[in-house]
C-alpha positions in Angstrom: -33.8 16.3 -53.9 -32.2 20.0 -52.7 -32.2 23.0 -55.2 -28.5 22.7 -55.7 -28.1 19.1 -56.2 -31.4 19.5 -58.6 -29.5 21.7 -61.0 -26.0 20.3 -61.2 -28.1 16.8 -62.0 -30.2 18.7 -64.4 -28.4 20.7 -66.5 -24.6 21.2 -67.7 -22.4 24.0 -67.6 -23.9 25.8 -65.1 -23.1 29.9 -64.5 -23.1 31.0 -60.8 -23.8 34.8 -60.8 -22.6 37.0 -57.5 -24.3 40.3 -57.3 -23.7 42.3 -54.1 -26.9 43.0 -51.5 -28.4 46.5 -52.2 -26.1 47.5 -54.8 -26.6 49.3 -57.2 -29.9 50.6 -55.1 -31.1 49.2 -51.9 -34.0 47.7 -53.2 -32.7 46.0 -56.4 -31.6 42.6 -54.4 -34.9 41.2 -55.5 -35.6 42.5 -59.0 -32.1 41.7 -60.3 -32.4 37.8 -58.4 -35.8 37.9 -60.5 -33.8 39.0 -63.8 -31.1 36.7 -63.7 -32.4 33.7 -63.4 -35.2 34.3 -66.0 -32.3 35.5 -68.3 -30.2 32.4 -67.6 -28.7 32.1 -64.3 -28.5 28.6 -63.0 -27.5 29.4 -59.1 -27.9 32.8 -57.5 -24.9 34.1 -54.9 -26.2 36.8 -53.4 -23.0 39.0 -51.1 -23.3 40.3 -47.9 -21.4 43.4 -47.7 -18.9 43.9 -45.4 -16.2 46.3 -45.0 -13.5 44.2 -44.9 -13.9 41.8 -48.0 -10.9 40.0 -47.8 -11.1 37.7 -50.5 -12.4 40.5 -53.3 -11.1 42.9 -55.6 -11.5 46.6 -55.9 -14.7 46.2 -57.7 -16.8 44.0 -55.5 -15.3 45.9 -52.3 -16.8 48.9 -54.3 -20.1 47.6 -54.6 -19.9 46.7 -50.8 -19.4 50.3 -50.0 -22.4 51.7 -52.0 -24.3 49.0 -50.6 -23.5 49.8 -46.9 -23.9 53.6 -47.6 -27.3 52.3 -49.2 -28.4 51.0 -46.0 -27.8 47.3 -46.4 -27.3 45.0 -43.6 -28.5 41.5 -42.6 -31.9 42.4 -40.6 -32.5 44.6 -43.8 -31.6 41.7 -46.3 -33.4 38.9 -44.6 -36.5 41.4 -45.2 -36.0 41.5 -48.3 -35.3 37.9 -48.9 -38.9 37.5 -47.8 -40.3 37.8 -51.2 -37.2 35.4 -52.7 -39.1 32.5 -53.4 -42.1 34.3 -55.2 -39.5 35.7 -57.6 -37.1 32.8 -58.3 -39.1 29.4 -57.1 -36.6 27.1 -58.2 -32.8 28.5 -58.7 -30.3 27.7 -56.0 -29.1 30.3 -53.8 -26.6 31.4 -51.9 -25.3 33.6 -49.3 -21.8 34.6 -50.0 -19.9 36.9 -47.1 -17.4 37.1 -44.4 -17.7 35.7 -40.5 -17.8 38.8 -38.6 -21.2 40.1 -39.6 -22.3 36.6 -39.2 -21.1 36.2 -35.6 -22.6 39.5 -34.6 -26.1 38.5 -35.8 -25.7 35.4 -34.0 -24.7 32.2 -35.9 -27.7 30.1 -34.8 -29.9 32.8 -35.5 -28.5 33.9 -38.8 -28.6 30.3 -39.9 -32.4 29.6 -38.8 -33.6 33.0 -40.8 -31.7 32.3 -44.0 -33.5 28.7 -44.0 -36.8 30.5 -43.5 -36.2 32.7 -46.2 -35.4 30.0 -48.7 -31.6 30.2 -49.2 -29.8 26.6 -50.2 -26.0 27.5 -48.8 -23.2 29.6 -47.6 -20.0 30.5 -48.2 -17.8 32.1 -45.9 -14.1 32.1 -46.9 -12.9 32.8 -43.9 -14.7 30.7 -41.3 -11.6 28.1 -40.3 -12.3 25.0 -41.3 -11.8 23.3 -38.1 -14.5 25.5 -36.1 -16.8 24.7 -39.1 -16.5 21.2 -38.3 -16.5 21.4 -34.8 -18.8 23.9 -33.9 -21.3 24.5 -36.8 -21.5 21.3 -39.3 -24.4 20.1 -37.4 -26.3 23.6 -37.2 -26.0 23.7 -40.8 -27.5 20.2 -41.5 -30.0 20.8 -38.5 -31.5 23.8 -40.9 -30.8 22.2 -44.1 -27.8 24.6 -45.4 -25.1 23.7 -47.7 -21.4 24.7 -47.3 -19.3 25.5 -50.3 -15.5 25.5 -49.6 -12.6 27.4 -51.7 -9.7 25.5 -53.3 -7.0 27.3 -54.7 -4.0 25.6 -56.8 -1.8 25.7 -53.5 -4.9 23.1 -51.7 -3.4 20.0 -50.8 -4.9 16.7 -51.9 -5.8 16.1 -48.2 -7.9 19.3 -47.6 -9.5 18.8 -50.9 -10.6 15.9 -50.2 -11.5 16.8 -46.7 -13.8 19.7 -47.6 -15.2 17.1 -50.3 -16.1 15.0 -47.4 -17.4 18.3 -45.3 -19.7 19.3 -48.4 -22.7 18.3 -50.2 -22.8 21.2 -52.5 -20.1 22.1 -54.9 -16.6 23.1 -54.6 -15.2 26.3 -55.8 -12.0 26.1 -57.5 -10.6 29.7 -57.0 -8.5 30.0 -60.9 -5.3 31.1 -59.5 -3.8 34.1 -57.3 -5.2 37.2 -55.9 -8.6 38.6 -55.3 -11.8 38.3 -57.4 -11.9 40.2 -60.2 -7.9 40.6 -61.1 -6.3 41.4 -64.1 -3.3 39.3 -63.5 -3.8 35.8 -65.1 -2.1 33.0 -64.4 0.1 30.6 -66.2 -2.3 29.2 -68.9 -0.4 25.8 -68.3 -0.1 25.7 -64.8 -3.9 26.6 -64.6 -4.7 23.4 -66.8 -2.6 21.4 -65.0 -4.8 22.7 -61.6 -8.0 21.9 -62.8 -7.0 18.7 -64.2 -5.7 17.7 -61.0 -8.8 18.2 -58.9 -10.9 16.4 -61.6 -8.5 13.5 -61.7 -9.2 13.1 -58.1 -13.1 11.7 -58.4 -14.4 14.0 -56.0 -18.2 13.7 -54.8 -18.7 16.8 -55.3 -19.2 19.0 -58.8 -16.8 21.9 -59.5 -17.4 25.3 -59.9 -14.1 27.9 -61.0 -14.2 31.3 -60.4 -12.1 34.5 -59.9 -11.4 36.5 -63.0 -13.5 34.9 -65.8 -15.5 37.9 -67.1 -16.8 37.0 -70.4 -18.3 33.8 -72.6 -14.9 33.0 -73.7 -13.6 32.3 -70.0 -17.1 31.0 -69.2 -16.6 28.4 -72.1 -13.0 27.5 -70.7 -14.2 27.0 -67.5 -16.8 24.3 -68.5 -14.4 22.1 -70.3 -12.3 21.6 -66.9 -15.5 22.0 -64.4 -19.1 22.3 -64.2 -19.6 25.6 -64.7 -18.1 28.6 -63.5 -18.9 31.9 -60.9 -19.0 35.6 -62.5 -19.2 38.2 -60.3 -17.2 41.6 -60.9 -17.6 41.5 -64.4 -21.5 41.2 -63.9 -20.9 43.8 -61.0 -19.0 46.1 -63.7 -22.5 45.8 -65.7 -24.5 47.2 -63.4 -22.5 50.9 -63.0 -24.3 53.4 -64.2 -27.2 52.3 -65.7 -30.8 53.3 -65.4 -32.4 50.1 -65.4 -29.9 47.5 -63.2 -32.2 43.8 -64.0 -32.3 44.8 -67.7 -28.6 45.2 -67.6 -28.0 42.1 -65.8 -30.5 39.9 -68.2 -28.2 41.5 -71.1 -25.1 39.8 -69.4 -26.3 36.9 -68.6 -27.9 36.3 -72.3 -24.3 37.7 -73.6 -22.6 34.4 -71.8 -25.3 31.9 -72.3 -25.7 32.4 -75.6 
C-alpha cells in the first residue's frame, strides 16, 4: 500500500501542509519537513518555486521569489530530498509546481528523480488533462507516482468523474474562486452546496479542501465536508521574519491540530 492510501485509510481529518522549497532559507526544506510531520502534519506538499505561479496568491508568489533568489531550483531540490526519507520515513510527500520547469528538466528524468528520493505524488495545475492522459499517465505509473488533480466549483460532473478515474491519490477541491491565500470569501451557502455536490458523487478517491483555509476554524469546517484540508499561505506567513523556521512551523501545526 502506498503512503498516500495508507494515510487516508489510517487517519481522519488529514492536514496537508504546503511550504515552498528553499524558503525562508535555502536549506530549510528538510528541517521544515521534519518539524511539520513531528508536530502533526499528515501530508507534506513541497512547492517547487517558479517565477510565474498562476494559481498562487501574493504570499506564495513572494515565497517563490525569495526561494529562487536563495538559489533554489530543481537540481538543488532533488539534492536536498536525498535525505527526505531519513527525516520523514512514512509521511506522504507531494511536489507541487508548474509544468515549465518540469519540461526544462525533462519529464521522464524528473519523474525518475522524484521517485528515487521518495516522493509519492505530484500536483501540476497547468498540466492539460488530455496531455496527461495521452502522454504522461503511463510514465507516472511506471515510476509509482500519483497525480493529484484540482476541482473547482465550476468543474462539471463529467470532468470530475474523469479526474477521479485517472487518479488514485486524492482530489484537491478548490474552495472558491481566486488564488491561494485569497481574502475574498465565497458565499457560504454556495460553497456548502458545492462541497455536498461533490460528496454526493460517491467518488473513489478521498478529497481535501484547499485555498483560503488559514486557521483551526477553517480546518475544522473543511473536515465536515471532506477528508481533510490543505493549508499553505497561512503557514508561509507564519514563517516570515522568524529566527527558527522549523519551530514556527511546528507551533502553527499544533495550533491547527490541537
